[in-house]
C-alpha positions in Angstrom: 89.5 43.6 166.4 92.0 45.3 168.6 94.6 44.8 165.9 97.5 45.3 168.0 100.5 43.0 167.7 98.7 39.8 166.9 100.2 38.0 163.9 97.8 37.0 161.2 98.8 33.4 161.6 97.4 33.3 165.1 94.1 34.8 164.0 93.7 32.3 161.2 94.9 29.3 163.2 91.7 28.6 165.1 88.9 31.0 164.5 86.0 30.7 167.0 83.9 27.6 166.1 80.7 29.6 166.1 81.9 32.8 164.5 79.2 32.6 161.8 78.7 36.3 161.4 81.6 38.2 160.0 82.7 40.7 162.6 85.1 43.6 162.1 88.7 43.0 163.1 88.1 39.6 164.7 91.0 38.8 166.9 91.9 35.3 167.8 89.6 33.8 170.4 90.8 34.7 173.8 90.5 32.5 177.0 87.6 32.9 179.4 87.9 35.5 182.1 86.5 33.2 184.8 89.3 30.8 184.7 92.4 32.0 186.6 95.6 30.1 186.7 96.4 28.5 190.0 98.9 30.6 192.0 101.4 28.3 193.7 103.8 29.4 196.4 107.4 29.4 195.5 109.5 27.2 197.8 112.5 28.8 199.5 114.9 26.7 197.3 113.5 28.4 194.2 114.6 31.8 195.3 118.2 30.8 194.7 117.5 30.0 191.0 119.3 32.2 188.5 117.4 34.8 186.6 117.6 33.0 183.2 115.9 30.0 184.8 113.0 32.2 186.1 112.5 33.7 182.7 112.0 30.3 181.1 108.8 29.8 182.9 105.7 29.8 180.7 103.7 33.0 180.7 100.6 31.1 181.5 101.9 30.5 185.0 102.6 34.1 185.8 99.9 36.1 183.9 96.4 36.4 185.1 94.1 36.3 182.1 91.8 39.2 181.8 92.8 40.4 185.3 93.6 43.9 184.2 90.8 46.1 182.8 91.5 47.8 179.5 91.4 51.5 179.1 91.1 52.8 175.6 94.1 54.9 174.5 93.6 58.6 173.8 93.7 59.9 170.3 95.0 63.2 171.5 98.6 63.9 170.6 99.2 65.7 173.8 98.5 62.5 175.8 101.2 60.5 173.9 104.6 59.8 175.3 107.6 61.3 173.8 108.7 58.2 171.8 105.1 57.9 170.5 105.0 61.5 169.4 108.4 61.0 167.6 107.0 57.9 165.8 103.9 59.8 164.8 105.9 62.7 163.2 108.2 60.2 161.4 105.1 58.4 160.2 103.7 61.6 158.7 106.9 62.3 156.9 107.0 58.8 155.4 103.4 59.1 154.3 104.0 62.4 152.6 107.0 61.0 150.7 105.1 57.9 149.7 102.2 60.0 148.4 104.5 62.1 146.3 106.1 58.9 144.9 102.6 57.6 144.0 103.1 54.6 146.3 99.4 54.6 147.3 98.2 54.1 143.7 97.2 50.8 142.2 100.1 48.9 140.6 99.9 48.9 136.8 98.4 45.8 135.2 100.9 43.3 133.8 101.7 43.8 130.1 100.9 40.7 128.0 102.6 40.7 124.6 100.4 39.3 121.9 102.0 37.0 119.4 101.7 38.5 115.9 100.7 36.0 113.2 103.7 35.1 111.0 103.5 36.3 107.4 105.1 34.6 104.4 107.9 37.1 104.4 108.8 36.5 108.1 108.7 32.7 107.4 111.1 33.1 104.5 113.5 35.2 106.6 113.4 32.6 109.3 114.2 29.8 106.9 117.1 31.8 105.4 118.5 32.5 108.9 118.3 28.8 109.7 120.1 27.9 106.5 122.9 30.4 107.2 123.3 28.9 110.6 123.8 25.5 109.1 126.3 26.7 106.5 128.5 28.5 109.0 130.0 25.3 110.5 130.7 24.1 107.0 132.8 27.1 106.3 134.7 26.7 109.5 135.3 23.1 108.6 136.7 24.1 105.2 139.1 26.4 107.0 140.3 23.7 109.3 140.8 21.2 106.5 144.1 22.5 105.3 146.2 20.3 103.0 149.2 18.8 104.6 152.4 20.7 103.9 154.7 18.9 101.5 158.2 19.8 100.8 157.6 19.5 97.1 154.9 22.2 97.1 156.6 24.9 99.2 156.9 27.2 96.2 153.1 27.0 95.5 152.4 27.9 99.1 154.7 31.0 99.0 152.9 32.2 95.9 149.5 31.8 97.7 150.8 33.8 100.7 151.9 36.7 98.4 148.4 36.6 96.8 146.8 36.9 100.2 149.1 39.6 101.4 148.3 41.8 98.3 144.6 42.3 99.2 145.7 43.0 102.8 147.5 46.2 101.8 144.6 47.2 99.6 142.1 46.6 102.4 144.2 48.5 104.9 144.2 51.4 102.5 140.4 51.3 102.2 140.1 51.2 105.9 142.2 54.3 106.3 139.9 56.1 103.8 136.7 55.1 105.4 137.7 55.4 109.1 140.0 58.2 110.0 140.0 57.5 113.8 141.2 55.8 115.8 144.3 54.9 113.6 146.0 52.9 116.4 143.3 50.3 116.4 143.7 49.8 112.7 147.5 49.2 113.0 147.0 46.7 115.8 144.4 44.8 113.8 146.5 44.7 110.6 149.6 43.5 112.5 147.9 40.8 114.6 145.3 39.3 112.2 145.8 37.5 109.0 144.5 38.9 105.7 141.2 37.0 105.9 140.3 38.1 109.4 141.4 41.8 109.0 138.3 42.6 107.0 136.0 41.2 109.6 137.8 43.1 112.4 137.5 46.3 110.5 133.9 45.8 109.8 133.2 45.3 113.5 135.0 48.4 114.5 133.1 50.6 112.1 129.9 50.4 114.2 131.2 51.7 117.5 133.2 54.4 115.7 130.1 55.7 114.0 128.2 55.7 117.2 131.0 57.6 119.0 131.2 60.2 116.4 128.8 62.3 118.5 130.7 61.7 121.7 128.4 59.2 123.3 128.6 55.4 123.8 125.8 53.0 123.2 125.4 52.4 126.9 125.0 56.2 127.5 122.4 56.4 124.8 120.4 53.6 126.3 120.4 55.2 129.7 119.4 58.6 128.3 116.5 56.9 126.4 115.3 55.2 129.6 115.4 58.5 131.5 113.5 60.3 128.8 110.9 57.5 128.7 110.3 57.3 132.5 110.4 60.8 134.0 111.0 61.1 137.7 107.9 61.0 139.9 108.9 63.8 142.1 111.6 65.9 140.4 109.7 66.8 137.3 106.3 66.8 139.0 104.7 70.3 139.3 104.0 71.6 142.7 100.3 71.8 142.1 100.2 68.1 141.1 102.1 67.2 144.3 99.7 69.2 146.4 96.7 67.6 144.7 98.1 64.1 145.3 98.5 64.9 149.0 94.8 65.8 149.2 93.6 62.9 147.1 94.8 60.0 149.3 92.3 59.5 152.2 90.8 56.6 154.1 87.3 56.7 155.7 86.9 60.2 154.4 89.9 61.4 156.3 92.9 62.8 154.3 96.2 61.2 155.3 97.9 64.6 155.4 96.9 68.0 156.8 93.5 67.3 158.5 92.6 67.6 162.2 91.3 64.0 162.1 94.5 62.6 160.5 96.2 61.8 163.8 93.4 59.6 165.0 93.6 57.5 161.9 97.4 57.2 161.9 97.5 56.3 165.5 95.3 53.3 164.8 97.9 51.9 162.4 100.8 52.8 164.7 99.2 51.0 167.6 98.4 48.0 165.5 102.1 47.7 164.8 103.4 48.7 168.2 104.6 52.1 166.9 107.0 50.4 164.4 106.8 53.1 161.8 107.9 51.2 158.7 105.5 48.3 159.5 102.7 50.7 160.1 103.4 52.4 156.7 103.3 49.0 155.0 100.0 48.2 156.6 98.5 51.6 155.7 99.6 51.4 152.1 98.2 47.9 151.7 94.9 49.0 153.3 94.6 51.9 150.9 95.4 49.8 147.9 93.1 47.1 149.0 90.2 49.6 149.3 90.8 50.7 145.7 91.0 47.1 144.4 87.9 46.0 146.4 86.0 49.1 145.2 84.9 50.4 148.6 83.6 53.8 147.2 81.3 52.1 144.7 80.3 49.4 147.3 78.8 52.1 149.5 76.2 52.9 146.9 75.5 49.3 145.8 72.2 47.5 146.6 73.1 43.9 147.6 69.5 42.9 148.4 70.2 41.5 151.8 67.8 43.4 154.0 67.1 40.2 156.1 70.7 40.4 157.4 69.7 43.4 159.5 68.3 40.8 162.0 71.8 39.3 162.2 73.9 42.4 162.5 72.5 45.7 163.7 73.6 48.8 165.7 71.7 49.9 168.7 72.5 52.7 171.2 75.8 53.5 172.8 77.8 52.2 175.8 78.5 54.1 178.9 81.5 55.8 177.2 79.5 56.8 174.2 80.8 54.1 171.8 78.3 52.9 169.3 77.3 49.3 170.0 77.1 46.7 167.2 75.2 43.4 167.9 75.9 40.1 166.1 73.1 37.6 166.6 74.3 34.2 165.4 71.2 32.3 166.3 69.3 34.0 163.4 71.1 31.6 161.1 69.0 28.7 162.5 66.6 29.9 159.8 67.7 27.6 156.9 66.4 30.0 154.2 68.4 32.9 155.7 71.5 30.7 156.0 71.2 29.5 152.4 70.8 33.1 151.2 74.0 34.1 152.9 76.2 31.0 152.4 74.5 28.8 149.9 77.2 29.0 147.3 80.4 30.9 146.6 78.6 33.8 144.9 76.3 34.2 147.9 79.2 34.0 150.3 81.1 36.7 148.5 77.9 38.9 148.4 77.5 38.5 152.1 81.1 39.4 152.7 80.6 42.6 150.6 77.4 43.4 152.6 79.2 43.0 155.9 82.1 45.3 154.8 79.5 47.7 153.4 77.7 47.7 156.8 81.0 48.3 158.7 82.0 51.1 156.3 78.7 52.9 156.8 79.0 52.6 160.5 82.5 54.0 160.6 81.5 57.0 158.4 78.2 57.8 160.1 78.8 57.0 163.7 82.5 57.5 164.4 84.2 60.9 164.9 87.9 61.0 164.2 88.4 64.5 165.6 90.8 64.9 168.5 89.0 63.6 171.6 86.2 62.1 169.6 84.9 58.6 169.6 86.7 56.5 166.9 86.0 52.9 168.0 82.9 50.8 168.8 81.7 48.1 171.2 80.7 44.7 169.7 78.3 42.3 171.3 78.3 38.8 170.0 75.3 36.5 170.9 76.2 32.8 170.7 72.8 31.5 171.7 71.7 28.8 169.2 74.6 29.6 167.0 75.1 27.0 164.2 78.2 24.9 164.0 80.8 25.3 161.3 79.5 24.8 157.8 79.4 26.5 154.5 80.2 29.8 156.2 83.7 28.7 157.3 85.7 29.9 154.2 84.1 33.3 154.1 84.5 33.7 157.9 88.2 33.0 157.6 88.5 35.4 154.7 86.7 38.1 156.6 88.8 37.7 159.7 91.9 38.3 157.6 90.4 41.3 155.8 89.2 43.0 158.9 92.4 42.3 160.8 94.6 43.8 158.1 92.4 46.7 157.0 90.5 47.9 160.1 92.9 48.2 163.0 91.9 49.4 166.5 88.2 49.8 165.8 87.0 47.7 168.7 87.0 49.2 172.2 85.4 46.2 173.8 84.0 42.9 172.6 81.4 41.2 174.8 80.4 37.5 174.2 77.0 36.6 175.7 75.2 33.3 176.1 78.5 31.6 175.8 78.3 27.7 176.1 80.9 25.9 178.3 82.6 24.2 175.3 83.2 27.6 173.7 85.2 28.7 176.7 87.2 25.4 176.6 88.2 26.1 173.0 89.1 29.7 173.7 91.3 28.6 176.6 93.6 26.9 174.1 94.3 30.3 172.4 95.5 32.0 175.6 99.3 31.6 175.0 98.9 33.4 171.7 97.3 36.6 173.0 98.7 39.6 174.8 97.3 40.9 178.0 96.1 44.0 176.2 94.1 41.9 173.8 92.6 39.6 176.4 91.5 42.6 178.5 89.2 43.7 175.6 87.3 40.5 175.6 84.5 39.7 178.0 82.6 36.4 178.3 79.3 35.7 180.0 77.2 32.6 180.2 73.4 32.6 179.8 72.6 33.5 183.4 75.1 36.3 183.5 74.6 37.9 180.1 72.3 40.7 181.1 74.3 41.7 184.1 77.5 41.7 182.1 76.0 43.9 179.4 74.8 46.4 182.1 78.4 46.8 183.3 79.3 48.4 179.9 75.9 49.5 178.5 73.1 51.3 180.3 69.8 49.2 180.5 67.9 51.8 178.5 70.3 51.3 175.7 70.2 47.5 175.7 67.6 45.8 173.4 64.8 44.0 175.3 65.9 40.7 173.8 69.2 40.9 175.7 67.7 41.9 179.0 67.3 45.6 178.6 64.4 48.0 178.2 65.0 49.4 174.7 62.1 48.6 172.3 61.8 50.1 168.9 58.7 52.2 168.5 58.2 52.8 172.3 56.2 56.0 172.7 56.3 56.7 176.5 60.0 56.3 177.1 63.2 56.9 175.1 66.9 56.1 175.6 67.2 59.5 177.3 65.0 58.3 180.2 67.4 56.8 182.7 66.7 53.4 184.2 67.1 52.6 187.9 68.7 49.3 188.9 67.9 47.5 192.1 69.3 44.1 193.3 66.7 42.0 195.0 68.3 39.5 197.4 67.1 35.9 197.6 64.0 35.2 199.7 63.3 38.9 200.2 60.7 41.5 199.4 61.4 45.0 198.0 59.0 48.0 197.9 59.7 50.9 195.4 57.9 54.2 196.2 57.0 56.4 193.3 55.8 59.9 194.4 52.8 61.4 192.7 51.7 65.0 192.8 48.2 66.3 192.6 46.3 66.2 189.3 49.1 64.2 187.6 49.6 61.0 185.6 52.3 58.6 186.6 53.7 56.2 184.0 56.2 53.5 184.8 57.7 50.4 183.3 59.8 47.6 185.0 61.5 44.4 184.3 62.9 41.7 186.6 65.8 39.9 184.8 65.1 36.2 185.2 61.5 36.7 186.3 60.2 34.1 188.7 59.1 36.8 191.2 55.7 38.2 192.4 54.7 41.7 191.5 52.0 44.1 192.7 51.3 47.9 192.7 49.1 50.1 194.8 48.4 53.8 195.4 48.8 55.2 198.9 47.4 58.7 199.4 49.3 61.2 201.5 46.3 62.5 203.4 45.3 60.7 206.6 42.2 58.6 206.4 42.6 58.1 202.6 41.9 54.8 201.0 44.7 52.7 199.4 43.9 51.8 195.8 45.1 48.5 194.3 46.6 49.4 190.9 47.9 45.9 190.1 47.0 42.7 191.9 49.9 40.6 193.0 50.8 38.1 190.4 53.7 35.7 189.6 56.0 36.7 186.7 57.3 33.9 184.7 59.8 33.8 181.8 57.0 33.3 179.3 55.4 36.6 180.2 56.0 39.9 178.4 59.5 40.9 179.7 58.6 44.6 180.2 55.6 45.5 182.4 54.0 48.8 181.9 51.6 50.6 184.3 50.1 54.0 184.9 47.9 55.8 187.5 46.1 59.1 187.3 45.0 60.8 190.5 43.7 64.2 191.8 45.5 64.0 195.1 49.0 63.8 196.4 50.4 60.4 197.3 52.6 57.6 196.0 52.5 54.4 194.0 54.2 51.5 195.7 55.6 48.7 193.6 56.2 45.4 195.5 58.6 42.7 194.3 58.7 39.5 196.2 61.7 37.2 195.4 61.0 33.8 196.8 63.8 32.0 195.0 67.3 31.3 196.2 68.9 33.5 193.5 69.3 37.3 193.5 67.4 39.2 190.9 68.0 42.4 189.0 65.1 44.9 188.9 65.0 47.6 186.3 62.4 50.4 186.3 61.9 54.0 185.2 59.0 56.5 185.6 57.6 59.6 184.1 55.1 62.1 185.5 52.8 64.0 183.2 50.1 66.6 183.8 46.7 64.9 184.0 45.5 67.3 181.3 47.7 65.4 178.8 
């Protein structure tokens, strides 16, 4: 998710037990925000401890988990510090050089040499070669088996030596006629070697002499041949081709060089690697190559026939800082047919993975703006209510966590877990030592009773779907997300009255919701004129959880007055009241 400095090993070590839906850039599960480490007073004797001893204390004892709120970093270069600006410029230079050297292209496929079928001629040549190899040691043995020298045969040996020396002179003459240079080598060979070996030495020297006749050695020839076969990627490359290559390499529709949106993309990879430029370059190259190998461009146009998954993952509205909000509803997988369609076998699991990546890619392209000062990250809400336990989805979930972490850095501005069970927090607590404070500050956890209030801290109620405690309903005609919602806290054992003014000859429309219900609700019209009659618009009735969550009402009048909404909270818990109104001309 936040993709900062978290090593992949920690992300893969213990993925959240209920992370059924593949979420972009899943970070390791953080600890709950509610639990704070106990702060113990340091005795006076501890003050005398040396600095090294103090540094050896575990971080868990000194850091407050989720105690610091996270503020998303700016994507404006002017807001960066000087070291960060320097790293960004160096990053750009390395990227331009890598593009010119074709480092963002797919590696060539390995060349597999096919074995040619052996013909009769090749078989005959192989047998001759084997026979010659077997005969060579025999010839060597014949040379070593020399007859023992006898005093009686000294004269015969002398005559043999003279016979051998005669061809030596002839052979040396022939050598001089065939090879004119170098003459010094011939003399050395003739003097040092016997007559039988001189011929072999001369034959061996003929080959290099013939190759050096042009003034080059075999090694030089081999090097020149290699250079001619593989031209330089940058030196011999035309300027137009280099410029085209710079324009071709892009990610999420943003060129890596020369675009006003480039800085926003590059800063994501730099922040994911703590502004370590070389590490960021490696991450970027791997991401671009992976996209080509996975076929992201063609995947965007592919129909994967998983329309039902739009109940599991969907985007609705924006948060208070204008980030698009993506919801992951794990409880939908309680439907066995839906679960089997997504994770029934390996083929279905890979298809679901492709669908989730496709959904994320479309969201990035259609909803994020990488321009300077634009919104280039999202908020993710994960609903753990009725989430199934680990099962067939576990392998694809682990695979997705790795893919999103490696290839989609810094795309999550905030991740809110709602309807979190107690045991989930216990598991998350174990991951606390592996997370940085920056990562933990992006995570928010809320149990079932606090889920709606927690969402309203980051997302306006008119933007929150009704199933999560808000007022947004698809197809609603009277109100839209542009109609602001008022929030009122109703204290325990108290009654609140909401006055809605109404002008003459007008129609007042309202809707309200009490999060948690269990209150009494009534509405009446009170005219402004003295002596007028109060009109009961809605008899007082008890609202329970089984009722329709959103209550709508309207009143049309020809006189000026007000509609009074009465909420009576008889419980011992405070309630959240949400309401909004709209006044129309009675002619409408």
